[in-house]
mmCIF entry with sequence, helices, sheets and N, C-alpha, C, O atoms, coordinates in Angstrom:
data_MODEL
# 
_entry.id   MODEL 
# 
_entity.id                         1 
_entity.type                       polymer 
_entity.pdbx_number_of_molecules   1 
# 
_entity_poly.entity_id                      1 
_entity_poly.type                           'polypeptide(L)' 
_entity_poly.nstd_linkage                   no 
_entity_poly.nstd_monomer                   no 
_entity_poly.pdbx_seq_one_letter_code       MCPYCGEEISMILDLSVPRQVYIEDCEVCCNPIEISYSAEDDELTSFNIKRLE 
_entity_poly.pdbx_seq_one_letter_code_can   MCPYCGEEISMILDLSVPRQVYIEDCEVCCNPIEISYSAEDDELTSFNIKRLE 
_entity_poly.pdbx_strand_id                 A 
# 
loop_
_entity_poly_seq.entity_id 
_entity_poly_seq.num 
_entity_poly_seq.mon_id 
_entity_poly_seq.hetero 
1 1  MET n 
1 2  CYS n 
1 3  PRO n 
1 4  TYR n 
1 5  CYS n 
1 6  GLY n 
1 7  GLU n 
1 8  GLU n 
1 9  ILE n 
1 10 SER n 
1 11 MET n 
1 12 ILE n 
1 13 LEU n 
1 14 ASP n 
1 15 LEU n 
1 16 SER n 
1 17 VAL n 
1 18 PRO n 
1 19 ARG n 
1 20 GLN n 
1 21 VAL n 
1 22 TYR n 
1 23 ILE n 
1 24 GLU n 
1 25 ASP n 
1 26 CYS n 
1 27 GLU n 
1 28 VAL n 
1 29 CYS n 
1 30 CYS n 
1 31 ASN n 
1 32 PRO n 
1 33 ILE n 
1 34 GLU n 
1 35 ILE n 
1 36 SER n 
1 37 TYR n 
1 38 SER n 
1 39 ALA n 
1 40 GLU n 
1 41 ASP n 
1 42 ASP n 
1 43 GLU n 
1 44 LEU n 
1 45 THR n 
1 46 SER n 
1 47 PHE n 
1 48 ASN n 
1 49 ILE n 
1 50 LYS n 
1 51 ARG n 
1 52 LEU n 
1 53 GLU n 
# 
_struct_asym.id          A 
_struct_asym.entity_id   1 
# 
_struct_sheet.id               AA1 
_struct_sheet.type             ? 
_struct_sheet.number_strands   3 
_struct_sheet.details          ? 
# 
loop_
_struct_sheet_order.sheet_id 
_struct_sheet_order.range_id_1 
_struct_sheet_order.range_id_2 
_struct_sheet_order.offset 
_struct_sheet_order.sense 
AA1 1 2 ? anti-parallel 
AA1 2 3 ? anti-parallel 
# 
loop_
_struct_sheet_range.sheet_id 
_struct_sheet_range.id 
_struct_sheet_range.beg_label_comp_id 
_struct_sheet_range.beg_label_asym_id 
_struct_sheet_range.beg_label_seq_id 
_struct_sheet_range.pdbx_beg_PDB_ins_code 
_struct_sheet_range.end_label_comp_id 
_struct_sheet_range.end_label_asym_id 
_struct_sheet_range.end_label_seq_id 
_struct_sheet_range.pdbx_end_PDB_ins_code 
_struct_sheet_range.beg_auth_comp_id 
_struct_sheet_range.beg_auth_asym_id 
_struct_sheet_range.beg_auth_seq_id 
_struct_sheet_range.end_auth_comp_id 
_struct_sheet_range.end_auth_asym_id 
_struct_sheet_range.end_auth_seq_id 
AA1 1 ARG A 19 ? ASP A 25 ? ARG A 19 ASP A 25 
AA1 2 PRO A 32 ? GLU A 40 ? PRO A 32 GLU A 40 
AA1 3 GLU A 43 ? ARG A 51 ? GLU A 43 ARG A 51 
# 
loop_
_atom_site.group_PDB 
_atom_site.id 
_atom_site.type_symbol 
_atom_site.label_atom_id 
_atom_site.label_alt_id 
_atom_site.label_comp_id 
_atom_site.label_asym_id 
_atom_site.label_entity_id 
_atom_site.label_seq_id 
_atom_site.pdbx_PDB_ins_code 
_atom_site.Cartn_x 
_atom_site.Cartn_y 
_atom_site.Cartn_z 
_atom_site.occupancy 
_atom_site.B_iso_or_equiv 
_atom_site.pdbx_formal_charge 
_atom_site.auth_seq_id 
_atom_site.auth_comp_id 
_atom_site.auth_asym_id 
_atom_site.auth_atom_id 
_atom_site.pdbx_PDB_model_num 
ATOM 1   N N  . MET A 1 1  ? -8.087  0.584  -2.076  1.00 0.00 ? 1  MET A N  1 
ATOM 2   C CA . MET A 1 1  ? -9.267  0.580  -1.235  1.00 0.00 ? 1  MET A CA 1 
ATOM 3   C C  . MET A 1 1  ? -8.861  0.107  0.164   1.00 0.00 ? 1  MET A C  1 
ATOM 4   O O  . MET A 1 1  ? -8.152  -0.888 0.316   1.00 0.00 ? 1  MET A O  1 
ATOM 5   N N  . CYS A 1 2  ? -9.312  0.822  1.156   1.00 0.00 ? 2  CYS A N  1 
ATOM 6   C CA . CYS A 1 2  ? -8.969  0.486  2.537   1.00 0.00 ? 2  CYS A CA 1 
ATOM 7   C C  . CYS A 1 2  ? -9.618  -0.842 2.931   1.00 0.00 ? 2  CYS A C  1 
ATOM 8   O O  . CYS A 1 2  ? -10.814 -1.033 2.708   1.00 0.00 ? 2  CYS A O  1 
ATOM 9   N N  . PRO A 1 3  ? -8.838  -1.766 3.518   1.00 0.00 ? 3  PRO A N  1 
ATOM 10  C CA . PRO A 1 3  ? -9.406  -3.049 3.940   1.00 0.00 ? 3  PRO A CA 1 
ATOM 11  C C  . PRO A 1 3  ? -10.287 -2.943 5.187   1.00 0.00 ? 3  PRO A C  1 
ATOM 12  O O  . PRO A 1 3  ? -10.942 -3.917 5.557   1.00 0.00 ? 3  PRO A O  1 
ATOM 13  N N  . TYR A 1 4  ? -10.313 -1.788 5.833   1.00 0.00 ? 4  TYR A N  1 
ATOM 14  C CA . TYR A 1 4  ? -11.160 -1.579 7.007   1.00 0.00 ? 4  TYR A CA 1 
ATOM 15  C C  . TYR A 1 4  ? -12.478 -0.913 6.626   1.00 0.00 ? 4  TYR A C  1 
ATOM 16  O O  . TYR A 1 4  ? -13.550 -1.467 6.869   1.00 0.00 ? 4  TYR A O  1 
ATOM 17  N N  . CYS A 1 5  ? -12.397 0.277  6.030   1.00 0.00 ? 5  CYS A N  1 
ATOM 18  C CA . CYS A 1 5  ? -13.608 1.066  5.775   1.00 0.00 ? 5  CYS A CA 1 
ATOM 19  C C  . CYS A 1 5  ? -14.117 0.949  4.342   1.00 0.00 ? 5  CYS A C  1 
ATOM 20  O O  . CYS A 1 5  ? -15.238 1.370  4.054   1.00 0.00 ? 5  CYS A O  1 
ATOM 21  N N  . GLY A 1 6  ? -13.310 0.381  3.433   1.00 0.00 ? 6  GLY A N  1 
ATOM 22  C CA . GLY A 1 6  ? -13.742 0.194  2.050   1.00 0.00 ? 6  GLY A CA 1 
ATOM 23  C C  . GLY A 1 6  ? -13.655 1.435  1.179   1.00 0.00 ? 6  GLY A C  1 
ATOM 24  O O  . GLY A 1 6  ? -14.033 1.397  0.008   1.00 0.00 ? 6  GLY A O  1 
ATOM 25  N N  . GLU A 1 7  ? -13.161 2.533  1.734   1.00 0.00 ? 7  GLU A N  1 
ATOM 26  C CA . GLU A 1 7  ? -13.047 3.770  0.960   1.00 0.00 ? 7  GLU A CA 1 
ATOM 27  C C  . GLU A 1 7  ? -11.817 3.724  0.050   1.00 0.00 ? 7  GLU A C  1 
ATOM 28  O O  . GLU A 1 7  ? -10.808 3.100  0.381   1.00 0.00 ? 7  GLU A O  1 
ATOM 29  N N  . GLU A 1 8  ? -11.918 4.386  -1.088  1.00 0.00 ? 8  GLU A N  1 
ATOM 30  C CA . GLU A 1 8  ? -10.787 4.507  -1.990  1.00 0.00 ? 8  GLU A CA 1 
ATOM 31  C C  . GLU A 1 8  ? -9.779  5.471  -1.374  1.00 0.00 ? 8  GLU A C  1 
ATOM 32  O O  . GLU A 1 8  ? -10.145 6.547  -0.902  1.00 0.00 ? 8  GLU A O  1 
ATOM 33  N N  . ILE A 1 9  ? -8.508  5.078  -1.381  1.00 0.00 ? 9  ILE A N  1 
ATOM 34  C CA . ILE A 1 9  ? -7.451  5.913  -0.814  1.00 0.00 ? 9  ILE A CA 1 
ATOM 35  C C  . ILE A 1 9  ? -6.357  6.103  -1.853  1.00 0.00 ? 9  ILE A C  1 
ATOM 36  O O  . ILE A 1 9  ? -6.284  5.357  -2.830  1.00 0.00 ? 9  ILE A O  1 
ATOM 37  N N  . SER A 1 10 ? -5.521  7.085  -1.645  1.00 0.00 ? 10 SER A N  1 
ATOM 38  C CA . SER A 1 10 ? -4.431  7.340  -2.582  1.00 0.00 ? 10 SER A CA 1 
ATOM 39  C C  . SER A 1 10 ? -3.096  7.186  -1.866  1.00 0.00 ? 10 SER A C  1 
ATOM 40  O O  . SER A 1 10 ? -2.997  7.379  -0.654  1.00 0.00 ? 10 SER A O  1 
ATOM 41  N N  . MET A 1 11 ? -2.079  6.837  -2.632  1.00 0.00 ? 11 MET A N  1 
ATOM 42  C CA . MET A 1 11 ? -0.731  6.726  -2.083  1.00 0.00 ? 11 MET A CA 1 
ATOM 43  C C  . MET A 1 11 ? 0.266   6.902  -3.210  1.00 0.00 ? 11 MET A C  1 
ATOM 44  O O  . MET A 1 11 ? -0.053  6.693  -4.380  1.00 0.00 ? 11 MET A O  1 
ATOM 45  N N  . ILE A 1 12 ? 1.463   7.286  -2.846  1.00 0.00 ? 12 ILE A N  1 
ATOM 46  C CA . ILE A 1 12 ? 2.540   7.452  -3.816  1.00 0.00 ? 12 ILE A CA 1 
ATOM 47  C C  . ILE A 1 12 ? 3.531   6.317  -3.597  1.00 0.00 ? 12 ILE A C  1 
ATOM 48  O O  . ILE A 1 12 ? 3.999   6.100  -2.479  1.00 0.00 ? 12 ILE A O  1 
ATOM 49  N N  . LEU A 1 13 ? 3.849   5.595  -4.668  1.00 0.00 ? 13 LEU A N  1 
ATOM 50  C CA . LEU A 1 13 ? 4.783   4.475  -4.599  1.00 0.00 ? 13 LEU A CA 1 
ATOM 51  C C  . LEU A 1 13 ? 6.088   4.857  -5.278  1.00 0.00 ? 13 LEU A C  1 
ATOM 52  O O  . LEU A 1 13 ? 6.084   5.473  -6.343  1.00 0.00 ? 13 LEU A O  1 
ATOM 53  N N  . ASP A 1 14 ? 7.196   4.493  -4.664  1.00 0.00 ? 14 ASP A N  1 
ATOM 54  C CA . ASP A 1 14 ? 8.518   4.732  -5.238  1.00 0.00 ? 14 ASP A CA 1 
ATOM 55  C C  . ASP A 1 14 ? 8.913   3.491  -6.027  1.00 0.00 ? 14 ASP A C  1 
ATOM 56  O O  . ASP A 1 14 ? 9.383   2.513  -5.446  1.00 0.00 ? 14 ASP A O  1 
ATOM 57  N N  . LEU A 1 15 ? 8.727   3.519  -7.339  1.00 0.00 ? 15 LEU A N  1 
ATOM 58  C CA . LEU A 1 15 ? 8.996   2.350  -8.171  1.00 0.00 ? 15 LEU A CA 1 
ATOM 59  C C  . LEU A 1 15 ? 10.477  2.152  -8.466  1.00 0.00 ? 15 LEU A C  1 
ATOM 60  O O  . LEU A 1 15 ? 10.846  1.182  -9.127  1.00 0.00 ? 15 LEU A O  1 
ATOM 61  N N  . SER A 1 16 ? 11.330  3.053  -7.989  1.00 0.00 ? 16 SER A N  1 
ATOM 62  C CA . SER A 1 16 ? 12.770  2.863  -8.168  1.00 0.00 ? 16 SER A CA 1 
ATOM 63  C C  . SER A 1 16 ? 13.326  1.865  -7.152  1.00 0.00 ? 16 SER A C  1 
ATOM 64  O O  . SER A 1 16 ? 14.464  1.413  -7.283  1.00 0.00 ? 16 SER A O  1 
ATOM 65  N N  . VAL A 1 17 ? 12.525  1.523  -6.142  1.00 0.00 ? 17 VAL A N  1 
ATOM 66  C CA . VAL A 1 17 ? 12.916  0.549  -5.123  1.00 0.00 ? 17 VAL A CA 1 
ATOM 67  C C  . VAL A 1 17 ? 12.302  -0.798 -5.513  1.00 0.00 ? 17 VAL A C  1 
ATOM 68  O O  . VAL A 1 17 ? 11.092  -0.872 -5.728  1.00 0.00 ? 17 VAL A O  1 
ATOM 69  N N  . PRO A 1 18 ? 13.110  -1.873 -5.611  1.00 0.00 ? 18 PRO A N  1 
ATOM 70  C CA . PRO A 1 18 ? 12.588  -3.156 -6.090  1.00 0.00 ? 18 PRO A CA 1 
ATOM 71  C C  . PRO A 1 18 ? 11.470  -3.761 -5.240  1.00 0.00 ? 18 PRO A C  1 
ATOM 72  O O  . PRO A 1 18 ? 10.540  -4.361 -5.780  1.00 0.00 ? 18 PRO A O  1 
ATOM 73  N N  . ARG A 1 19 ? 11.552  -3.608 -3.912  1.00 0.00 ? 19 ARG A N  1 
ATOM 74  C CA . ARG A 1 19 ? 10.533  -4.215 -3.042  1.00 0.00 ? 19 ARG A CA 1 
ATOM 75  C C  . ARG A 1 19 ? 10.360  -3.347 -1.810  1.00 0.00 ? 19 ARG A C  1 
ATOM 76  O O  . ARG A 1 19 ? 11.338  -2.912 -1.201  1.00 0.00 ? 19 ARG A O  1 
ATOM 77  N N  . GLN A 1 20 ? 9.107   -3.098 -1.447  1.00 0.00 ? 20 GLN A N  1 
ATOM 78  C CA . GLN A 1 20 ? 8.810   -2.281 -0.269  1.00 0.00 ? 20 GLN A CA 1 
ATOM 79  C C  . GLN A 1 20 ? 7.712   -2.936 0.546   1.00 0.00 ? 20 GLN A C  1 
ATOM 80  O O  . GLN A 1 20 ? 6.770   -3.506 -0.003  1.00 0.00 ? 20 GLN A O  1 
ATOM 81  N N  . VAL A 1 21 ? 7.841   -2.850 1.856   1.00 0.00 ? 21 VAL A N  1 
ATOM 82  C CA . VAL A 1 21 ? 6.780   -3.226 2.790   1.00 0.00 ? 21 VAL A CA 1 
ATOM 83  C C  . VAL A 1 21 ? 6.770   -2.140 3.858   1.00 0.00 ? 21 VAL A C  1 
ATOM 84  O O  . VAL A 1 21 ? 7.790   -1.876 4.494   1.00 0.00 ? 21 VAL A O  1 
ATOM 85  N N  . TYR A 1 22 ? 5.615   -1.515 4.052   1.00 0.00 ? 22 TYR A N  1 
ATOM 86  C CA . TYR A 1 22 ? 5.528   -0.470 5.069   1.00 0.00 ? 22 TYR A CA 1 
ATOM 87  C C  . TYR A 1 22 ? 4.099   -0.348 5.574   1.00 0.00 ? 22 TYR A C  1 
ATOM 88  O O  . TYR A 1 22 ? 3.178   -0.937 5.009   1.00 0.00 ? 22 TYR A O  1 
ATOM 89  N N  . ILE A 1 23 ? 3.925   0.412  6.633   1.00 0.00 ? 23 ILE A N  1 
ATOM 90  C CA . ILE A 1 23 ? 2.612   0.615  7.251   1.00 0.00 ? 23 ILE A CA 1 
ATOM 91  C C  . ILE A 1 23 ? 2.233   2.081  7.095   1.00 0.00 ? 23 ILE A C  1 
ATOM 92  O O  . ILE A 1 23 ? 3.023   2.984  7.369   1.00 0.00 ? 23 ILE A O  1 
ATOM 93  N N  . GLU A 1 24 ? 1.003   2.288  6.648   1.00 0.00 ? 24 GLU A N  1 
ATOM 94  C CA . GLU A 1 24 ? 0.479   3.646  6.461   1.00 0.00 ? 24 GLU A CA 1 
ATOM 95  C C  . GLU A 1 24 ? -0.952  3.669  6.984   1.00 0.00 ? 24 GLU A C  1 
ATOM 96  O O  . GLU A 1 24 ? -1.702  2.711  6.791   1.00 0.00 ? 24 GLU A O  1 
ATOM 97  N N  . ASP A 1 25 ? -1.329  4.749  7.640   1.00 0.00 ? 25 ASP A N  1 
ATOM 98  C CA . ASP A 1 25 ? -2.699  4.868  8.134   1.00 0.00 ? 25 ASP A CA 1 
ATOM 99  C C  . ASP A 1 25 ? -3.638  5.265  7.003   1.00 0.00 ? 25 ASP A C  1 
ATOM 100 O O  . ASP A 1 25 ? -3.277  6.061  6.137   1.00 0.00 ? 25 ASP A O  1 
ATOM 101 N N  . CYS A 1 26 ? -4.844  4.705  7.015   1.00 0.00 ? 26 CYS A N  1 
ATOM 102 C CA . CYS A 1 26 ? -5.878  5.087  6.054   1.00 0.00 ? 26 CYS A CA 1 
ATOM 103 C C  . CYS A 1 26 ? -6.184  6.568  6.246   1.00 0.00 ? 26 CYS A C  1 
ATOM 104 O O  . CYS A 1 26 ? -6.353  7.028  7.375   1.00 0.00 ? 26 CYS A O  1 
ATOM 105 N N  . GLU A 1 27 ? -6.256  7.307  5.154   1.00 0.00 ? 27 GLU A N  1 
ATOM 106 C CA . GLU A 1 27 ? -6.536  8.747  5.247   1.00 0.00 ? 27 GLU A CA 1 
ATOM 107 C C  . GLU A 1 27 ? -7.991  9.035  5.592   1.00 0.00 ? 27 GLU A C  1 
ATOM 108 O O  . GLU A 1 27 ? -8.337  10.180 5.882   1.00 0.00 ? 27 GLU A O  1 
ATOM 109 N N  . VAL A 1 28 ? -8.857  8.011  5.568   1.00 0.00 ? 28 VAL A N  1 
ATOM 110 C CA . VAL A 1 28 ? -10.275 8.192  5.889   1.00 0.00 ? 28 VAL A CA 1 
ATOM 111 C C  . VAL A 1 28 ? -10.572 7.749  7.321   1.00 0.00 ? 28 VAL A C  1 
ATOM 112 O O  . VAL A 1 28 ? -11.094 8.532  8.115   1.00 0.00 ? 28 VAL A O  1 
ATOM 113 N N  . CYS A 1 29 ? -10.239 6.479  7.663   1.00 0.00 ? 29 CYS A N  1 
ATOM 114 C CA . CYS A 1 29 ? -10.603 5.936  8.978   1.00 0.00 ? 29 CYS A CA 1 
ATOM 115 C C  . CYS A 1 29 ? -9.431  5.862  9.958   1.00 0.00 ? 29 CYS A C  1 
ATOM 116 O O  . CYS A 1 29 ? -9.625  5.545  11.131  1.00 0.00 ? 29 CYS A O  1 
ATOM 117 N N  . CYS A 1 30 ? -8.225  6.152  9.489   1.00 0.00 ? 30 CYS A N  1 
ATOM 118 C CA . CYS A 1 30 ? -7.002  6.207  10.312  1.00 0.00 ? 30 CYS A CA 1 
ATOM 119 C C  . CYS A 1 30 ? -6.525  4.855  10.839  1.00 0.00 ? 30 CYS A C  1 
ATOM 120 O O  . CYS A 1 30 ? -5.655  4.824  11.710  1.00 0.00 ? 30 CYS A O  1 
ATOM 121 N N  . ASN A 1 31 ? -7.055  3.746  10.349  1.00 0.00 ? 31 ASN A N  1 
ATOM 122 C CA . ASN A 1 31 ? -6.558  2.434  10.750  1.00 0.00 ? 31 ASN A CA 1 
ATOM 123 C C  . ASN A 1 31 ? -5.269  2.120  9.995   1.00 0.00 ? 31 ASN A C  1 
ATOM 124 O O  . ASN A 1 31 ? -5.092  2.575  8.865   1.00 0.00 ? 31 ASN A O  1 
ATOM 125 N N  . PRO A 1 32 ? -4.357  1.339  10.611  1.00 0.00 ? 32 PRO A N  1 
ATOM 126 C CA . PRO A 1 32 ? -3.085  1.020  9.966   1.00 0.00 ? 32 PRO A CA 1 
ATOM 127 C C  . PRO A 1 32 ? -3.241  -0.062 8.896   1.00 0.00 ? 32 PRO A C  1 
ATOM 128 O O  . PRO A 1 32 ? -3.904  -1.077 9.111   1.00 0.00 ? 32 PRO A O  1 
ATOM 129 N N  . ILE A 1 33 ? -2.621  0.176  7.746   1.00 0.00 ? 33 ILE A N  1 
ATOM 130 C CA . ILE A 1 33 ? -2.670  -0.749 6.612   1.00 0.00 ? 33 ILE A CA 1 
ATOM 131 C C  . ILE A 1 33 ? -1.238  -1.151 6.278   1.00 0.00 ? 33 ILE A C  1 
ATOM 132 O O  . ILE A 1 33 ? -0.354  -0.299 6.191   1.00 0.00 ? 33 ILE A O  1 
ATOM 133 N N  . GLU A 1 34 ? -1.008  -2.462 6.089   1.00 0.00 ? 34 GLU A N  1 
ATOM 134 C CA . GLU A 1 34 ? 0.298   -2.914 5.612   1.00 0.00 ? 34 GLU A CA 1 
ATOM 135 C C  . GLU A 1 34 ? 0.267   -2.905 4.092   1.00 0.00 ? 34 GLU A C  1 
ATOM 136 O O  . GLU A 1 34 ? -0.586  -3.540 3.472   1.00 0.00 ? 34 GLU A O  1 
ATOM 137 N N  . ILE A 1 35 ? 1.195   -2.188 3.509   1.00 0.00 ? 35 ILE A N  1 
ATOM 138 C CA . ILE A 1 35 ? 1.291   -2.058 2.058   1.00 0.00 ? 35 ILE A CA 1 
ATOM 139 C C  . ILE A 1 35 ? 2.570   -2.746 1.618   1.00 0.00 ? 35 ILE A C  1 
ATOM 140 O O  . ILE A 1 35 ? 3.641   -2.484 2.166   1.00 0.00 ? 35 ILE A O  1 
ATOM 141 N N  . SER A 1 36 ? 2.464   -3.620 0.637   1.00 0.00 ? 36 SER A N  1 
ATOM 142 C CA . SER A 1 36 ? 3.658   -4.262 0.092   1.00 0.00 ? 36 SER A CA 1 
ATOM 143 C C  . SER A 1 36 ? 3.553   -4.265 -1.426  1.00 0.00 ? 36 SER A C  1 
ATOM 144 O O  . SER A 1 36 ? 2.478   -4.451 -1.995  1.00 0.00 ? 36 SER A O  1 
ATOM 145 N N  . TYR A 1 37 ? 4.695   -4.054 -2.061  1.00 0.00 ? 37 TYR A N  1 
ATOM 146 C CA . TYR A 1 37 ? 4.706   -4.080 -3.522  1.00 0.00 ? 37 TYR A CA 1 
ATOM 147 C C  . TYR A 1 37 ? 6.101   -4.383 -4.032  1.00 0.00 ? 37 TYR A C  1 
ATOM 148 O O  . TYR A 1 37 ? 7.097   -4.235 -3.323  1.00 0.00 ? 37 TYR A O  1 
ATOM 149 N N  . SER A 1 38 ? 6.141   -4.811 -5.286  1.00 0.00 ? 38 SER A N  1 
ATOM 150 C CA . SER A 1 38 ? 7.396   -5.062 -5.982  1.00 0.00 ? 38 SER A CA 1 
ATOM 151 C C  . SER A 1 38 ? 7.369   -4.286 -7.290  1.00 0.00 ? 38 SER A C  1 
ATOM 152 O O  . SER A 1 38 ? 6.312   -4.067 -7.882  1.00 0.00 ? 38 SER A O  1 
ATOM 153 N N  . ALA A 1 39 ? 8.556   -3.875 -7.729  1.00 0.00 ? 39 ALA A N  1 
ATOM 154 C CA . ALA A 1 39 ? 8.675   -3.146 -8.986  1.00 0.00 ? 39 ALA A CA 1 
ATOM 155 C C  . ALA A 1 39 ? 9.907   -3.647 -9.727  1.00 0.00 ? 39 ALA A C  1 
ATOM 156 O O  . ALA A 1 39 ? 10.899  -4.057 -9.126  1.00 0.00 ? 39 ALA A O  1 
ATOM 157 N N  . GLU A 1 40 ? 9.810   -3.600 -11.049 1.00 0.00 ? 40 GLU A N  1 
ATOM 158 C CA . GLU A 1 40 ? 10.935  -3.976 -11.892 1.00 0.00 ? 40 GLU A CA 1 
ATOM 159 C C  . GLU A 1 40 ? 10.972  -3.020 -13.072 1.00 0.00 ? 40 GLU A C  1 
ATOM 160 O O  . GLU A 1 40 ? 9.949   -2.787 -13.715 1.00 0.00 ? 40 GLU A O  1 
ATOM 161 N N  . ASP A 1 41 ? 12.135  -2.468 -13.360 1.00 0.00 ? 41 ASP A N  1 
ATOM 162 C CA . ASP A 1 41 ? 12.289  -1.485 -14.442 1.00 0.00 ? 41 ASP A CA 1 
ATOM 163 C C  . ASP A 1 41 ? 11.283  -0.347 -14.314 1.00 0.00 ? 41 ASP A C  1 
ATOM 164 O O  . ASP A 1 41 ? 10.687  0.076  -15.304 1.00 0.00 ? 41 ASP A O  1 
ATOM 165 N N  . ASP A 1 42 ? 11.098  0.141  -13.100 1.00 0.00 ? 42 ASP A N  1 
ATOM 166 C CA . ASP A 1 42 ? 10.176  1.243  -12.791 1.00 0.00 ? 42 ASP A CA 1 
ATOM 167 C C  . ASP A 1 42 ? 8.721   0.936  -13.138 1.00 0.00 ? 42 ASP A C  1 
ATOM 168 O O  . ASP A 1 42 ? 7.934   1.851  -13.381 1.00 0.00 ? 42 ASP A O  1 
ATOM 169 N N  . GLU A 1 43 ? 8.360   -0.355 -13.160 1.00 0.00 ? 43 GLU A N  1 
ATOM 170 C CA . GLU A 1 43 ? 6.970   -0.766 -13.374 1.00 0.00 ? 43 GLU A CA 1 
ATOM 171 C C  . GLU A 1 43 ? 6.521   -1.629 -12.207 1.00 0.00 ? 43 GLU A C  1 
ATOM 172 O O  . GLU A 1 43 ? 7.278   -2.469 -11.719 1.00 0.00 ? 43 GLU A O  1 
ATOM 173 N N  . LEU A 1 44 ? 5.310   -1.423 -11.767 1.00 0.00 ? 44 LEU A N  1 
ATOM 174 C CA . LEU A 1 44 ? 4.732   -2.179 -10.658 1.00 0.00 ? 44 LEU A CA 1 
ATOM 175 C C  . LEU A 1 44 ? 4.481   -3.618 -11.100 1.00 0.00 ? 44 LEU A C  1 
ATOM 176 O O  . LEU A 1 44 ? 3.797   -3.846 -12.098 1.00 0.00 ? 44 LEU A O  1 
ATOM 177 N N  . THR A 1 45 ? 5.031   -4.600 -10.362 1.00 0.00 ? 45 THR A N  1 
ATOM 178 C CA . THR A 1 45 ? 4.838   -6.008 -10.720 1.00 0.00 ? 45 THR A CA 1 
ATOM 179 C C  . THR A 1 45 ? 3.919   -6.737 -9.748  1.00 0.00 ? 45 THR A C  1 
ATOM 180 O O  . THR A 1 45 ? 3.304   -7.738 -10.115 1.00 0.00 ? 45 THR A O  1 
ATOM 181 N N  . SER A 1 46 ? 3.815   -6.248 -8.509  1.00 0.00 ? 46 SER A N  1 
ATOM 182 C CA . SER A 1 46 ? 2.854   -6.812 -7.554  1.00 0.00 ? 46 SER A CA 1 
ATOM 183 C C  . SER A 1 46 ? 2.497   -5.740 -6.535  1.00 0.00 ? 46 SER A C  1 
ATOM 184 O O  . SER A 1 46 ? 3.289   -4.843 -6.248  1.00 0.00 ? 46 SER A O  1 
ATOM 185 N N  . PHE A 1 47 ? 1.276   -5.855 -5.989  1.00 0.00 ? 47 PHE A N  1 
ATOM 186 C CA . PHE A 1 47 ? 0.791   -4.870 -5.028  1.00 0.00 ? 47 PHE A CA 1 
ATOM 187 C C  . PHE A 1 47 ? -0.202  -5.554 -4.111  1.00 0.00 ? 47 PHE A C  1 
ATOM 188 O O  . PHE A 1 47 ? -1.078  -6.284 -4.574  1.00 0.00 ? 47 PHE A O  1 
ATOM 189 N N  . ASN A 1 48 ? -0.070  -5.320 -2.794  1.00 0.00 ? 48 ASN A N  1 
ATOM 190 C CA . ASN A 1 48 ? -0.978  -5.926 -1.831  1.00 0.00 ? 48 ASN A CA 1 
ATOM 191 C C  . ASN A 1 48 ? -1.166  -4.984 -0.643  1.00 0.00 ? 48 ASN A C  1 
ATOM 192 O O  . ASN A 1 48 ? -0.216  -4.364 -0.166  1.00 0.00 ? 48 ASN A O  1 
ATOM 193 N N  . ILE A 1 49 ? -2.403  -4.890 -0.181  1.00 0.00 ? 49 ILE A N  1 
ATOM 194 C CA . ILE A 1 49 ? -2.671  -4.182 1.067   1.00 0.00 ? 49 ILE A CA 1 
ATOM 195 C C  . ILE A 1 49 ? -3.460  -5.117 1.966   1.00 0.00 ? 49 ILE A C  1 
ATOM 196 O O  . ILE A 1 49 ? -4.275  -5.909 1.493   1.00 0.00 ? 49 ILE A O  1 
ATOM 197 N N  . LYS A 1 50 ? -3.212  -5.019 3.273   1.00 0.00 ? 50 LYS A N  1 
ATOM 198 C CA . LYS A 1 50 ? -3.955  -5.869 4.203   1.00 0.00 ? 50 LYS A CA 1 
ATOM 199 C C  . LYS A 1 50 ? -4.061  -5.194 5.562   1.00 0.00 ? 50 LYS A C  1 
ATOM 200 O O  . LYS A 1 50 ? -3.303  -4.284 5.897   1.00 0.00 ? 50 LYS A O  1 
ATOM 201 N N  . ARG A 1 51 ? -5.022  -5.673 6.324   1.00 0.00 ? 51 ARG A N  1 
ATOM 202 C CA . ARG A 1 51 ? -5.205  -5.208 7.698   1.00 0.00 ? 51 ARG A CA 1 
ATOM 203 C C  . ARG A 1 51 ? -4.048  -5.681 8.555   1.00 0.00 ? 51 ARG A C  1 
ATOM 204 O O  . ARG A 1 51 ? -3.463  -6.733 8.301   1.00 0.00 ? 51 ARG A O  1 
ATOM 205 N N  . LEU A 1 52 ? -3.726  -4.906 9.561   1.00 0.00 ? 52 LEU A N  1 
ATOM 206 C CA . LEU A 1 52 ? -2.783  -5.375 10.570  1.00 0.00 ? 52 LEU A CA 1 
ATOM 207 C C  . LEU A 1 52 ? -3.587  -6.088 11.640  1.00 0.00 ? 52 LEU A C  1 
ATOM 208 O O  . LEU A 1 52 ? -4.523  -5.517 12.201  1.00 0.00 ? 52 LEU A O  1 
ATOM 209 N N  . GLU A 1 53 ? -3.240  -7.296 11.919  1.00 0.00 ? 53 GLU A N  1 
ATOM 210 C CA . GLU A 1 53 ? -3.966  -8.093 12.918  1.00 0.00 ? 53 GLU A CA 1 
ATOM 211 C C  . GLU A 1 53 ? -3.235  -8.039 14.236  1.00 0.00 ? 53 GLU A C  1 
ATOM 212 O O  . GLU A 1 53 ? -3.677  -8.643 15.213  1.00 0.00 ? 53 GLU A O  1 
# 
């Protein structure tokens, strides 16, 4: 869910990478979102999205 407009959004995560932090624009309102996640054994272990301040 976008932290700006509250709309549900979709994204593809590469779980072969242990930790990722990147910025992606919301596909609805176009505001930048910081996405961070961790994965272990190709399973998602943590996920966070937040506004860029």
